[in-house]
GUKOL-412298 format. One record per residue (C-alpha): residue number from 1; residue in one letter; chain; x, y, z. Coordinates in pm, whole numbers, always signed. Each point is the difference from the previous one (the first is absolute). Example, Ala and Ser with C-alpha at 12.3 -4.5 7.8 and 13.67 -1.06 7.14 Angstrom:
# residues 2
{k=1&r=A&c=A&xx=+1230&yy=-450&zz=+780}
{k=2&r=S&c=A&xx=+137&yy=+344&zz=-66}
# end
This chain:
# residues 408
{k=1&r=M&c=A&xx=+2046&yy=-6213&zz=-4160}
{k=2&r=E&c=A&xx=+198&yy=+8&zz=-350}
{k=3&r=Y&c=A&xx=+240&yy=+291&zz=-77}
{k=4&r=T&c=A&xx=+160&yy=+142&zz=-327}
{k=5&r=I&c=A&xx=+282&yy=+254&zz=-89}
{k=6&r=K&c=A&xx=-64&yy=+239&zz=-243}
{k=7&r=T&c=A&xx=+164&yy=+369&zz=-77}
{k=8&r=I&c=A&xx=-210&yy=+264&zz=+0}
{k=9&r=N&c=A&xx=+20&yy=+49&zz=-393}
{k=10&r=E&c=A&xx=-147&yy=-351&zz=-32}
{k=11&r=L&c=A&xx=-268&yy=+132&zz=+217}
{k=12&r=C&c=A&xx=-121&yy=+305&zz=-171}
{k=13&r=T&c=A&xx=-105&yy=+117&zz=-343}
{k=14&r=K&c=A&xx=+141&yy=+302&zz=+7}
{k=15&r=I&c=A&xx=+235&yy=+199&zz=+276}
{k=16&r=T&c=A&xx=+79&yy=+356&zz=-36}
{k=17&r=D&c=A&xx=-32&yy=+332&zz=+174}
{k=18&r=G&c=A&xx=-170&yy=+314&zz=-16}
{k=19&r=S&c=A&xx=+52&yy=+304&zz=-202}
{k=20&r=H&c=A&xx=+409&yy=+145&zz=+17}
{k=21&r=F&c=A&xx=-154&yy=+344&zz=-112}
{k=22&r=S&c=A&xx=-206&yy=+211&zz=+287}
{k=23&r=P&c=A&xx=-246&yy=+214&zz=-124}
{k=24&r=E&c=A&xx=-105&yy=+319&zz=+119}
{k=25&r=N&c=A&xx=-292&yy=-14&zz=+269}
{k=26&r=E&c=A&xx=-340&yy=+101&zz=-139}
{k=27&r=E&c=A&xx=-216&yy=+196&zz=+184}
{k=28&r=S&c=A&xx=-277&yy=-71&zz=-219}
{k=29&r=G&c=A&xx=+113&yy=-363&zz=-24}
{k=30&r=K&c=A&xx=-228&yy=-281&zz=+39}
{k=31&r=F&c=A&xx=+233&yy=-309&zz=-7}
{k=32&r=P&c=A&xx=+211&yy=-68&zz=+269}
{k=33&r=M&c=A&xx=+414&yy=-64&zz=-30}
{k=34&r=Y&c=A&xx=+104&yy=-184&zz=+279}
{k=35&r=S&c=A&xx=+325&yy=-31&zz=+135}
{k=36&r=V&c=A&xx=+166&yy=-238&zz=+277}
{k=37&r=K&c=A&xx=-109&yy=+253&zz=+232}
{k=38&r=D&c=A&xx=-378&yy=-15&zz=-101}
{k=39&r=M&c=A&xx=+73&yy=-397&zz=+115}
{k=40&r=E&c=A&xx=-203&yy=-135&zz=+289}
{k=41&r=Y&c=A&xx=-20&yy=-373&zz=+152}
{k=42&r=N&c=A&xx=-304&yy=-92&zz=-263}
{k=43&r=N&c=A&xx=-43&yy=+305&zz=-205}
{k=44&r=F&c=A&xx=+66&yy=+362&zz=-113}
{k=45&r=S&c=A&xx=-42&yy=+271&zz=+198}
{k=46&r=N&c=A&xx=-125&yy=+310&zz=-180}
{k=47&r=N&c=A&xx=+48&yy=+225&zz=+279}
{k=48&r=D&c=A&xx=+320&yy=+190&zz=-167}
{k=49&r=C&c=A&xx=+30&yy=-165&zz=-358}
{k=50&r=K&c=A&xx=+62&yy=+153&zz=-303}
{k=51&r=M&c=A&xx=-277&yy=+72&zz=-266}
{k=52&r=I&c=A&xx=+25&yy=-8&zz=-378}
{k=53&r=G&c=A&xx=-259&yy=+59&zz=-275}
{k=54&r=Q&c=A&xx=-149&yy=-188&zz=-290}
{k=55&r=E&c=A&xx=+240&yy=+26&zz=-238}
{k=56&r=M&c=A&xx=+320&yy=-71&zz=+255}
{k=57&r=F&c=A&xx=-189&yy=-347&zz=+96}
{k=58&r=E&c=A&xx=-57&yy=-143&zz=-312}
{k=59&r=K&c=A&xx=+373&yy=+42&zz=-95}
{k=60&r=L&c=A&xx=+115&yy=-174&zz=+284}
{k=61&r=S&c=A&xx=-284&yy=-270&zz=-20}
{k=62&r=K&c=A&xx=+196&yy=-88&zz=-308}
{k=63&r=S&c=A&xx=+329&yy=-26&zz=+162}
{k=64&r=D&c=A&xx=-122&yy=-244&zz=+254}
{k=65&r=C&c=A&xx=-24&yy=+272&zz=+304}
{k=66&r=R&c=A&xx=-330&yy=-94&zz=+45}
{k=67&r=P&c=A&xx=-60&yy=-272&zz=+240}
{k=68&r=L&c=A&xx=-298&yy=-273&zz=-139}
{k=69&r=K&c=A&xx=-177&yy=-268&zz=+240}
{k=70&r=N&c=A&xx=+199&yy=-230&zz=+142}
{k=71&r=D&c=A&xx=+314&yy=+146&zz=-30}
{k=72&r=I&c=A&xx=+229&yy=+23&zz=+318}
{k=73&r=L&c=A&xx=+155&yy=+314&zz=+96}
{k=74&r=I&c=A&xx=+328&yy=-10&zz=+214}
{k=75&r=A&c=A&xx=+160&yy=+284&zz=+130}
{k=76&r=K&c=A&xx=+338&yy=+12&zz=-194}
{k=77&r=D&c=A&xx=+221&yy=+342&zz=+92}
{k=78&r=G&c=A&xx=+70&yy=+75&zz=+336}
{k=79&r=S&c=A&xx=-147&yy=-228&zz=+302}
{k=80&r=Y&c=A&xx=-31&yy=-249&zz=-272}
{k=81&r=L&c=A&xx=-232&yy=-292&zz=+64}
{k=82&r=K&c=A&xx=-150&yy=+212&zz=+285}
{k=83&r=Y&c=A&xx=-363&yy=-45&zz=-181}
{k=84&r=A&c=A&xx=-97&yy=-251&zz=-237}
{k=85&r=F&c=A&xx=-385&yy=-38&zz=-89}
{k=86&r=K&c=A&xx=-219&yy=-166&zz=-317}
{k=87&r=V&c=A&xx=-242&yy=+261&zz=-231}
{k=88&r=D&c=A&xx=-380&yy=-67&zz=+34}
{k=89&r=K&c=A&xx=-50&yy=+130&zz=-317}
{k=90&r=D&c=A&xx=+121&yy=+194&zz=-299}
{k=91&r=L&c=A&xx=+114&yy=+343&zz=+200}
{k=92&r=D&c=A&xx=-67&yy=+333&zz=-163}
{k=93&r=A&c=A&xx=+305&yy=+111&zz=+102}
{k=94&r=C&c=A&xx=+403&yy=-22&zz=-87}
{k=95&r=I&c=A&xx=+312&yy=-59&zz=+160}
{k=96&r=L&c=A&xx=+310&yy=+149&zz=+33}
{k=97&r=S&c=A&xx=+333&yy=-219&zz=-5}
{k=98&r=S&c=A&xx=+45&yy=-46&zz=+367}
{k=99&r=I&c=A&xx=-263&yy=-297&zz=-60}
{k=100&r=A&c=A&xx=+49&yy=-329&zz=-154}
{k=101&r=I&c=A&xx=-266&yy=-177&zz=-177}
{k=102&r=L&c=A&xx=-7&yy=-370&zz=+10}
{k=103&r=R&c=A&xx=-287&yy=-182&zz=-247}
{k=104&r=P&c=A&xx=-33&yy=-335&zz=+119}
{k=105&r=N&c=A&xx=-51&yy=-267&zz=-219}
{k=106&r=L&c=A&xx=-314&yy=-119&zz=+163}
{k=107&r=K&c=A&xx=+28&yy=-410&zz=-116}
{k=108&r=N&c=A&xx=+334&yy=+26&zz=+251}
{k=109&r=I&c=A&xx=-89&yy=+188&zz=+270}
{k=110&r=N&c=A&xx=-296&yy=+122&zz=+184}
{k=111&r=P&c=A&xx=+12&yy=+433&zz=+44}
{k=112&r=D&c=A&xx=-75&yy=+13&zz=+328}
{k=113&r=Y&c=A&xx=+204&yy=-270&zz=+121}
{k=114&r=F&c=A&xx=+279&yy=+177&zz=-213}
{k=115&r=V&c=A&xx=-35&yy=+259&zz=+201}
{k=116&r=Y&c=A&xx=+34&yy=-119&zz=+373}
{k=117&r=L&c=A&xx=+275&yy=-209&zz=-187}
{k=118&r=M&c=A&xx=+161&yy=+337&zz=-12}
{k=119&r=R&c=A&xx=-47&yy=+120&zz=+322}
{k=120&r=T&c=A&xx=+168&yy=-277&zz=+156}
{k=121&r=K&c=A&xx=+305&yy=+87&zz=+184}
{k=122&r=S&c=A&xx=+227&yy=-250&zz=-181}
{k=123&r=I&c=A&xx=-123&yy=+152&zz=-308}
{k=124&r=K&c=A&xx=+99&yy=+352&zz=+132}
{k=125&r=G&c=A&xx=+339&yy=-141&zz=+136}
{k=126&r=A&c=A&xx=+57&yy=-127&zz=-301}
{k=127&r=M&c=A&xx=-56&yy=+326&zz=-210}
{k=128&r=A&c=A&xx=+321&yy=+168&zz=+144}
{k=129&r=N&c=A&xx=+186&yy=-193&zz=-287}
{k=130&r=Y&c=A&xx=-222&yy=+179&zz=-264}
{k=131&r=V&c=A&xx=+58&yy=+382&zz=+103}
{k=132&r=S&c=A&xx=+193&yy=+268&zz=-89}
{k=133&r=G&c=A&xx=+129&yy=+313&zz=+131}
{k=134&r=S&c=A&xx=+51&yy=+95&zz=+366}
{k=135&r=A&c=A&xx=-127&yy=+358&zz=+23}
{k=136&r=L&c=A&xx=-332&yy=-125&zz=-169}
{k=137&r=P&c=A&xx=+33&yy=-388&zz=-30}
{k=138&r=R&c=A&xx=-232&yy=-102&zz=-289}
{k=139&r=I&c=A&xx=-80&yy=-351&zz=-144}
{k=140&r=I&c=A&xx=+147&yy=-92&zz=-346}
{k=141&r=L&c=A&xx=-271&yy=-189&zz=-144}
{k=142&r=S&c=A&xx=+275&yy=-143&zz=-311}
{k=143&r=D&c=A&xx=+132&yy=-176&zz=+278}
{k=144&r=F&c=A&xx=-341&yy=-31&zz=+203}
{k=145&r=K&c=A&xx=-145&yy=-186&zz=-245}
{k=146&r=K&c=A&xx=+272&yy=-348&zz=+63}
{k=147&r=M&c=A&xx=-106&yy=+3&zz=+357}
{k=148&r=K&c=A&xx=-136&yy=-335&zz=+87}
{k=149&r=L&c=A&xx=-282&yy=-75&zz=+230}
{k=150&r=K&c=A&xx=-71&yy=-272&zz=+172}
{k=151&r=M&c=A&xx=-392&yy=-75&zz=+1}
{k=152&r=I&c=A&xx=-311&yy=-231&zz=-3}
{k=153&r=S&c=A&xx=-59&yy=-160&zz=-312}
{k=154&r=S&c=A&xx=-391&yy=-68&zz=+75}
{k=155&r=L&c=A&xx=-180&yy=+342&zz=-126}
{k=156&r=P&c=A&xx=-309&yy=-160&zz=+170}
{k=157&r=T&c=A&xx=+196&yy=+5&zz=+332}
{k=158&r=Q&c=A&xx=+182&yy=+321&zz=-63}
{k=159&r=Q&c=A&xx=-369&yy=+134&zz=-36}
{k=160&r=K&c=A&xx=-69&yy=-124&zz=+328}
{k=161&r=I&c=A&xx=+236&yy=+137&zz=+180}
{k=162&r=A&c=A&xx=-27&yy=+332&zz=-172}
{k=163&r=S&c=A&xx=-392&yy=+6&zz=+82}
{k=164&r=I&c=A&xx=+110&yy=-96&zz=+401}
{k=165&r=L&c=A&xx=+256&yy=+288&zz=+11}
{k=166&r=S&c=A&xx=-203&yy=+250&zz=-185}
{k=167&r=A&c=A&xx=-331&yy=-58&zz=+234}
{k=168&r=Y&c=A&xx=+245&yy=+168&zz=+262}
{k=169&r=D&c=A&xx=+78&yy=+304&zz=-232}
{k=170&r=N&c=A&xx=-343&yy=+22&zz=-58}
{k=171&r=L&c=A&xx=-137&yy=+58&zz=+290}
{k=172&r=I&c=A&xx=+310&yy=+238&zz=+118}
{k=173&r=Q&c=A&xx=-135&yy=+200&zz=-334}
{k=174&r=N&c=A&xx=-336&yy=+8&zz=+152}
{k=175&r=Y&c=A&xx=+125&yy=+80&zz=+322}
{k=176&r=K&c=A&xx=+180&yy=+279&zz=-169}
{k=177&r=K&c=A&xx=-316&yy=+149&zz=-151}
{k=178&r=Q&c=A&xx=-175&yy=-19&zz=+305}
{k=179&r=I&c=A&xx=+278&yy=+251&zz=+146}
{k=180&r=E&c=A&xx=-19&yy=+226&zz=-321}
{k=181&r=D&c=A&xx=-381&yy=+60&zz=+94}
{k=182&r=L&c=A&xx=+61&yy=+69&zz=+385}
{k=183&r=Q&c=A&xx=+264&yy=+255&zz=-135}
{k=184&r=T&c=A&xx=-235&yy=+184&zz=-264}
{k=185&r=T&c=A&xx=-284&yy=-26&zz=+308}
{k=186&r=A&c=A&xx=+268&yy=+175&zz=+226}
{k=187&r=S&c=A&xx=+79&yy=+257&zz=-227}
{k=188&r=E&c=A&xx=-312&yy=+102&zz=-109}
{k=189&r=L&c=A&xx=-108&yy=+4&zz=+386}
{k=190&r=Y&c=A&xx=+300&yy=+263&zz=+45}
{k=191&r=K&c=A&xx=-73&yy=+167&zz=-341}
{k=192&r=E&c=A&xx=-381&yy=+55&zz=+75}
{k=193&r=W&c=A&xx=+63&yy=+175&zz=+367}
{k=194&r=F&c=A&xx=+265&yy=+180&zz=-30}
{k=195&r=V&c=A&xx=+72&yy=+114&zz=-345}
{k=196&r=R&c=A&xx=-373&yy=+3&zz=-150}
{k=197&r=F&c=A&xx=-92&yy=+87&zz=+382}
{k=198&r=R&c=A&xx=-272&yy=-220&zz=+48}
{k=199&r=F&c=A&xx=+53&yy=-141&zz=+331}
{k=200&r=P&c=A&xx=-326&yy=-46&zz=+252}
{k=201&r=G&c=A&xx=-164&yy=+342&zz=+82}
{k=202&r=Y&c=A&xx=+152&yy=+159&zz=-293}
{k=203&r=K&c=A&xx=-347&yy=+109&zz=-94}
{k=204&r=T&c=A&xx=-30&yy=+216&zz=+316}
{k=205&r=T&c=A&xx=+413&yy=+120&zz=+32}
{k=206&r=Q&c=A&xx=+97&yy=+377&zz=-88}
{k=207&r=F&c=A&xx=+273&yy=+41&zz=-238}
{k=208&r=E&c=A&xx=+246&yy=+270&zz=+15}
{k=209&r=N&c=A&xx=+348&yy=+39&zz=-254}
{k=210&r=G&c=A&xx=-109&yy=-343&zz=-195}
{k=211&r=I&c=A&xx=-6&yy=-223&zz=+351}
{k=212&r=P&c=A&xx=-240&yy=-72&zz=+274}
{k=213&r=V&c=A&xx=+1&yy=+279&zz=+293}
{k=214&r=G&c=A&xx=+255&yy=-105&zz=+295}
{k=215&r=W&c=A&xx=+204&yy=-221&zz=-248}
{k=216&r=K&c=A&xx=+307&yy=+96&zz=-67}
{k=217&r=V&c=A&xx=+300&yy=+36&zz=-249}
{k=218&r=E&c=A&xx=+332&yy=-117&zz=+171}
{k=219&r=K&c=A&xx=+363&yy=-102&zz=-71}
{k=220&r=L&c=A&xx=+2&yy=-385&zz=-35}
{k=221&r=G&c=A&xx=+348&yy=+28&zz=+246}
{k=222&r=N&c=A&xx=-234&yy=+169&zz=+286}
{k=223&r=L&c=A&xx=-212&yy=-314&zz=+27}
{k=224&r=Y&c=A&xx=+221&yy=-287&zz=-86}
{k=225&r=D&c=A&xx=+346&yy=-117&zz=+135}
{k=226&r=S&c=A&xx=+252&yy=-124&zz=-297}
{k=227&r=M&c=A&xx=+325&yy=-141&zz=-54}
{k=228&r=S&c=A&xx=+184&yy=-240&zz=-290}
{k=229&r=G&c=A&xx=+254&yy=-306&zz=+73}
{k=230&r=G&c=A&xx=+311&yy=-126&zz=-116}
{k=231&r=T&c=A&xx=+178&yy=-319&zz=-155}
{k=232&r=P&c=A&xx=+210&yy=-153&zz=+196}
{k=233&r=S&c=A&xx=+388&yy=-77&zz=-154}
{k=234&r=R&c=A&xx=-49&yy=-274&zz=-299}
{k=235&r=E&c=A&xx=+389&yy=-63&zz=+133}
{k=236&r=H&c=A&xx=-148&yy=-145&zz=+335}
{k=237&r=E&c=A&xx=-184&yy=-282&zz=-115}
{k=238&r=E&c=A&xx=-88&yy=-106&zz=+342}
{k=239&r=Y&c=A&xx=-257&yy=+295&zz=-10}
{k=240&r=Y&c=A&xx=-184&yy=-180&zz=-201}
{k=241&r=Q&c=A&xx=+21&yy=-335&zz=+146}
{k=242&r=N&c=A&xx=-209&yy=-126&zz=+296}
{k=243&r=G&c=A&xx=-194&yy=+289&zz=-21}
{k=244&r=I&c=A&xx=-279&yy=+95&zz=+187}
{k=245&r=Y&c=A&xx=-113&yy=+344&zz=-75}
{k=246&r=P&c=A&xx=-229&yy=+24&zz=-324}
{k=247&r=W&c=A&xx=+190&yy=+258&zz=-295}
{k=248&r=I&c=A&xx=-197&yy=+158&zz=-203}
{k=249&r=K&c=A&xx=+79&yy=+156&zz=-364}
{k=250&r=T&c=A&xx=-132&yy=+201&zz=-205}
{k=251&r=G&c=A&xx=-87&yy=-307&zz=-272}
{k=252&r=E&c=A&xx=-266&yy=-129&zz=+297}
{k=253&r=L&c=A&xx=-186&yy=+297&zz=-9}
{k=254&r=K&c=A&xx=-299&yy=-78&zz=-187}
{k=255&r=D&c=A&xx=-301&yy=+185&zz=+154}
{k=256&r=C&c=A&xx=-62&yy=-298&zz=+222}
{k=257&r=P&c=A&xx=+2&yy=-95&zz=+376}
{k=258&r=I&c=A&xx=+386&yy=-157&zz=-53}
{k=259&r=L&c=A&xx=+8&yy=-359&zz=+250}
{k=260&r=E&c=A&xx=+337&yy=-116&zz=-58}
{k=261&r=T&c=A&xx=+335&yy=+118&zz=-155}
{k=262&r=E&c=A&xx=+253&yy=-174&zz=-235}
{k=263&r=E&c=A&xx=+270&yy=+106&zz=+211}
{k=264&r=L&c=A&xx=+59&yy=-13&zz=+418}
{k=265&r=I&c=A&xx=+264&yy=+203&zz=+159}
{k=266&r=T&c=A&xx=+202&yy=-64&zz=+342}
{k=267&r=E&c=A&xx=-15&yy=+224&zz=+321}
{k=268&r=D&c=A&xx=+368&yy=+42&zz=-116}
{k=269&r=A&c=A&xx=-107&yy=+141&zz=-324}
{k=270&r=I&c=A&xx=-224&yy=+269&zz=+176}
{k=271&r=K&c=A&xx=+286&yy=+99&zz=+218}
{k=272&r=H&c=A&xx=+241&yy=+49&zz=-262}
{k=273&r=S&c=A&xx=-236&yy=+180&zz=-267}
{k=274&r=S&c=A&xx=-248&yy=+279&zz=-27}
{k=275&r=A&c=A&xx=-284&yy=-273&zz=-30}
{k=276&r=K&c=A&xx=-267&yy=+71&zz=+283}
{k=277&r=L&c=A&xx=-283&yy=-251&zz=+126}
{k=278&r=F&c=A&xx=-335&yy=+183&zz=+23}
{k=279&r=K&c=A&xx=-316&yy=-126&zz=+100}
{k=280&r=K&c=A&xx=-269&yy=-239&zz=-183}
{k=281&r=D&c=A&xx=-244&yy=+195&zz=-199}
{k=282&r=S&c=A&xx=+213&yy=+312&zz=-98}
{k=283&r=L&c=A&xx=-39&yy=+102&zz=-360}
{k=284&r=I&c=A&xx=+290&yy=-21&zz=-256}
{k=285&r=I&c=A&xx=+27&yy=+170&zz=-312}
{k=286&r=A&c=A&xx=+285&yy=-18&zz=-238}
{k=287&r=M&c=A&xx=+225&yy=+310&zz=-84}
{k=288&r=Y&c=A&xx=+161&yy=-112&zz=-316}
{k=289&r=G&c=A&xx=+125&yy=-229&zz=-232}
{k=290&r=A&c=A&xx=-260&yy=-216&zz=-234}
{k=291&r=T&c=A&xx=-275&yy=-20&zz=+262}
{k=292&r=I&c=A&xx=-10&yy=+376&zz=+133}
{k=293&r=G&c=A&xx=-343&yy=+55&zz=+165}
{k=294&r=Q&c=A&xx=-64&yy=-318&zz=+19}
{k=295&r=L&c=A&xx=-174&yy=-84&zz=+355}
{k=296&r=G&c=A&xx=+35&yy=-303&zz=+264}
{k=297&r=I&c=A&xx=-144&yy=-31&zz=+401}
{k=298&r=N&c=A&xx=+208&yy=-227&zz=+177}
{k=299&r=K&c=A&xx=-172&yy=-290&zz=+195}
{k=300&r=M&c=A&xx=+260&yy=-49&zz=+257}
{k=301&r=D&c=A&xx=+305&yy=+195&zz=+149}
{k=302&r=A&c=A&xx=+271&yy=+80&zz=-295}
{k=303&r=T&c=A&xx=+288&yy=+173&zz=-128}
{k=304&r=C&c=A&xx=+69&yy=+177&zz=-344}
{k=305&r=N&c=A&xx=+214&yy=+107&zz=-235}
{k=306&r=Q&c=A&xx=+65&yy=+352&zz=-84}
{k=307&r=A&c=A&xx=-184&yy=+32&zz=-289}
{k=308&r=C&c=A&xx=-324&yy=+3&zz=+236}
{k=309&r=C&c=A&xx=-154&yy=+232&zz=+193}
{k=310&r=V&c=A&xx=-211&yy=-136&zz=+325}
{k=311&r=L&c=A&xx=-261&yy=+242&zz=+107}
{k=312&r=R&c=A&xx=-208&yy=-95&zz=+352}
{k=313&r=P&c=A&xx=-268&yy=+222&zz=+172}
{k=314&r=K&c=A&xx=+140&yy=+260&zz=+282}
{k=315&r=E&c=A&xx=-78&yy=-126&zz=+335}
{k=316&r=N&c=A&xx=-219&yy=+306&zz=+50}
{k=317&r=K&c=A&xx=-174&yy=-44&zz=-338}
{k=318&r=S&c=A&xx=-322&yy=-181&zz=-75}
{k=319&r=F&c=A&xx=+104&yy=-14&zz=-336}
{k=320&r=G&c=A&xx=-3&yy=-396&zz=-174}
{k=321&r=I&c=A&xx=+241&yy=-167&zz=-205}
{k=322&r=Y&c=A&xx=-344&yy=-110&zz=-255}
{k=323&r=Y&c=A&xx=-34&yy=+369&zz=-80}
{k=324&r=L&c=A&xx=+328&yy=+79&zz=-62}
{k=325&r=F&c=A&xx=+72&yy=-311&zz=-225}
{k=326&r=H&c=A&xx=-306&yy=+117&zz=-244}
{k=327&r=F&c=A&xx=+125&yy=+393&zz=+27}
{k=328&r=F&c=A&xx=+302&yy=-159&zz=-157}
{k=329&r=K&c=A&xx=-155&yy=-205&zz=-235}
{k=330&r=E&c=A&xx=-258&yy=+213&zz=-129}
{k=331&r=N&c=A&xx=+289&yy=+297&zz=-52}
{k=332&r=R&c=A&xx=+270&yy=-229&zz=-147}
{k=333&r=D&c=A&xx=+15&yy=+125&zz=-325}
{k=334&r=F&c=A&xx=+46&yy=+375&zz=+162}
{k=335&r=I&c=A&xx=+232&yy=-90&zz=+304}
{k=336&r=I&c=A&xx=+270&yy=-188&zz=-246}
{k=337&r=G&c=A&xx=-41&yy=+318&zz=-230}
{k=338&r=L&c=A&xx=+164&yy=+154&zz=+287}
{k=339&r=G&c=A&xx=+284&yy=-177&zz=+17}
{k=340&r=N&c=A&xx=+302&yy=+240&zz=-163}
{k=341&r=G&c=A&xx=+282&yy=-294&zz=-72}
{k=342&r=A&c=A&xx=+234&yy=+77&zz=-302}
{k=343&r=A&c=A&xx=-22&yy=-353&zz=-126}
{k=344&r=Q&c=A&xx=-302&yy=-153&zz=+165}
{k=345&r=Q&c=A&xx=-275&yy=+161&zz=+203}
{k=346&r=N&c=A&xx=+77&yy=-18&zz=+394}
{k=347&r=L&c=A&xx=-206&yy=+63&zz=+308}
{k=348&r=S&c=A&xx=+148&yy=+89&zz=+303}
{k=349&r=Q&c=A&xx=-132&yy=+37&zz=+382}
{k=350&r=V&c=A&xx=+50&yy=+341&zz=-29}
{k=351&r=L&c=A&xx=-249&yy=+19&zz=-271}
{k=352&r=I&c=A&xx=-270&yy=-250&zz=+82}
{k=353&r=N&c=A&xx=+11&yy=+187&zz=+371}
{k=354&r=K&c=A&xx=-90&yy=+353&zz=-193}
{k=355&r=L&c=A&xx=-302&yy=-173&zz=-170}
{k=356&r=K&c=A&xx=-322&yy=+162&zz=+94}
{k=357&r=I&c=A&xx=-268&yy=-260&zz=+103}
{k=358&r=V&c=A&xx=-345&yy=+97&zz=+92}
{k=359&r=N&c=A&xx=-94&yy=-86&zz=+381}
{k=360&r=P&c=A&xx=-326&yy=-130&zz=+60}
{k=361&r=S&c=A&xx=-210&yy=+6&zz=+310}
{k=362&r=K&c=A&xx=+140&yy=-296&zz=+235}
{k=363&r=E&c=A&xx=-367&yy=-165&zz=+28}
{k=364&r=L&c=A&xx=-12&yy=-4&zz=-394}
{k=365&r=L&c=A&xx=+348&yy=-158&zz=-5}
{k=366&r=E&c=A&xx=-43&yy=-262&zz=+248}
{k=367&r=V&c=A&xx=-292&yy=-154&zz=-153}
{k=368&r=F&c=A&xx=+181&yy=+29&zz=-350}
{k=369&r=E&c=A&xx=+294&yy=-180&zz=+167}
{k=370&r=K&c=A&xx=-237&yy=-296&zz=+109}
{k=371&r=R&c=A&xx=-163&yy=-53&zz=-294}
{k=372&r=Q&c=A&xx=+329&yy=-7&zz=-171}
{k=373&r=N&c=A&xx=+176&yy=-236&zz=+231}
{k=374&r=L&c=A&xx=-302&yy=-243&zz=-85}
{k=375&r=F&c=A&xx=+79&yy=+3&zz=-393}
{k=376&r=F&c=A&xx=+385&yy=-51&zz=+90}
{k=377&r=E&c=A&xx=-31&yy=-230&zz=+242}
{k=378&r=K&c=A&xx=-219&yy=-212&zz=-285}
{k=379&r=I&c=A&xx=+318&yy=+57&zz=-227}
{k=380&r=Y&c=A&xx=+228&yy=-93&zz=+282}
{k=381&r=K&c=A&xx=-165&yy=-349&zz=+38}
{k=382&r=L&c=A&xx=-17&yy=-10&zz=-393}
{k=383&r=Q&c=A&xx=+399&yy=+25&zz=-29}
{k=384&r=Q&c=A&xx=+70&yy=-218&zz=+274}
{k=385&r=Q&c=A&xx=-200&yy=-282&zz=-188}
{k=386&r=I&c=A&xx=+167&yy=+88&zz=-296}
{k=387&r=T&c=A&xx=+319&yy=-58&zz=+195}
{k=388&r=N&c=A&xx=-142&yy=-349&zz=+100}
{k=389&r=L&c=A&xx=-33&yy=-104&zz=-352}
{k=390&r=T&c=A&xx=+290&yy=+155&zz=-119}
{k=391&r=Q&c=A&xx=+206&yy=-194&zz=+200}
{k=392&r=Q&c=A&xx=-175&yy=-316&zz=-27}
{k=393&r=R&c=A&xx=-2&yy=-25&zz=-399}
{k=394&r=D&c=A&xx=+375&yy=+90&zz=+9}
{k=395&r=L&c=A&xx=+80&yy=-274&zz=+251}
{k=396&r=L&c=A&xx=-247&yy=-239&zz=-260}
{k=397&r=L&c=A&xx=+176&yy=+111&zz=-321}
{k=398&r=P&c=A&xx=+385&yy=-164&zz=+26}
{k=399&r=R&c=A&xx=-206&yy=-285&zz=+145}
{k=400&r=L&c=A&xx=-245&yy=-82&zz=-298}
{k=401&r=M&c=A&xx=+255&yy=+67&zz=-231}
{k=402&r=S&c=A&xx=+225&yy=-213&zz=+117}
{k=403&r=G&c=A&xx=-196&yy=-326&zz=+73}
{k=404&r=K&c=A&xx=-17&yy=+34&zz=+361}
{k=405&r=L&c=A&xx=-372&yy=+49&zz=+12}
{k=406&r=E&c=A&xx=-134&yy=-216&zz=-260}
{k=407&r=V&c=A&xx=-337&yy=+133&zz=-156}
{k=408&r=K&c=A&xx=-280&yy=-242&zz=-108}
# end
């Protein structure tokens, strides 16, 4: 297999970044204004992005802040090169300067191959030489252009490699879409039964004060036990080496079951910190930070940091964890609004325990929990498949790029 060495500048017709001017969010705006925080593995998230109007969109488009088909977008500021993906079509959106645009010369490099090349560990490691700043590291594009890449010369071979890796990504995206559909169906069931009160038998049910007779409104703390965690001292590296207990951080809470964690801690770490071990199938909510209000359900015994609140039904109560999950998800904006931090909104165990929640009949709640368990078990299995596919893809990536695994 023949290789060539070219600079990034030689491979691109344009290398730039987004707008260095950050426009105000326009509530009536129809065009997303993405920053690095909105990037995901293969696309942007619209969950919390800024929106701009037609006039600003046209102005920024003229300044090359609009990604076009086949552009490669890379995270430039903060967690540099954490994400890199190809734009499949001209976007009706603009980007801020925390994202860089690489416009590949299609005569020299396949854009899909280019993306996978930028995702290799060797490239990410070499990238440190083109970064400035300690508090907020960022790629310096004038130096980055000079970076040399060892790449396969043949465009058809580049395409074959990209196709092999893309097959994994396409299947992963398919599974993610199935998870989204299951989440939507699960949420709709909660809203149908406990928001609209159209549960089985509702037509013959009497209501009083807006809820079915026999149901109660109680403080959440009367029904669930709560706790938070802790962060073992980073000065003791041994706490994080050869760990056996999953340690959940708020960034890992994504309204889904949690299968694994980025870090594991040791028994000594638990003994010498406020981190506590809690049982599987607990509900975890982020109390502050960028992910405030995000949820997770651990599928293994685990620990967490102090920014998480962990909730489990009291032993003498029949309350379920899925009912609570949807309660928090459905009322997220209201609950976050109760936070009273000065610099940022903060929740607390005290505030969470004082929340008022409807306590339905035991029989209805048991039926609901069983149905929800079916949805979440399917989500869990799809997540496992995504994890397996991701690991297989990441093992193939360096072997294909280095030529150790030849394509025909």
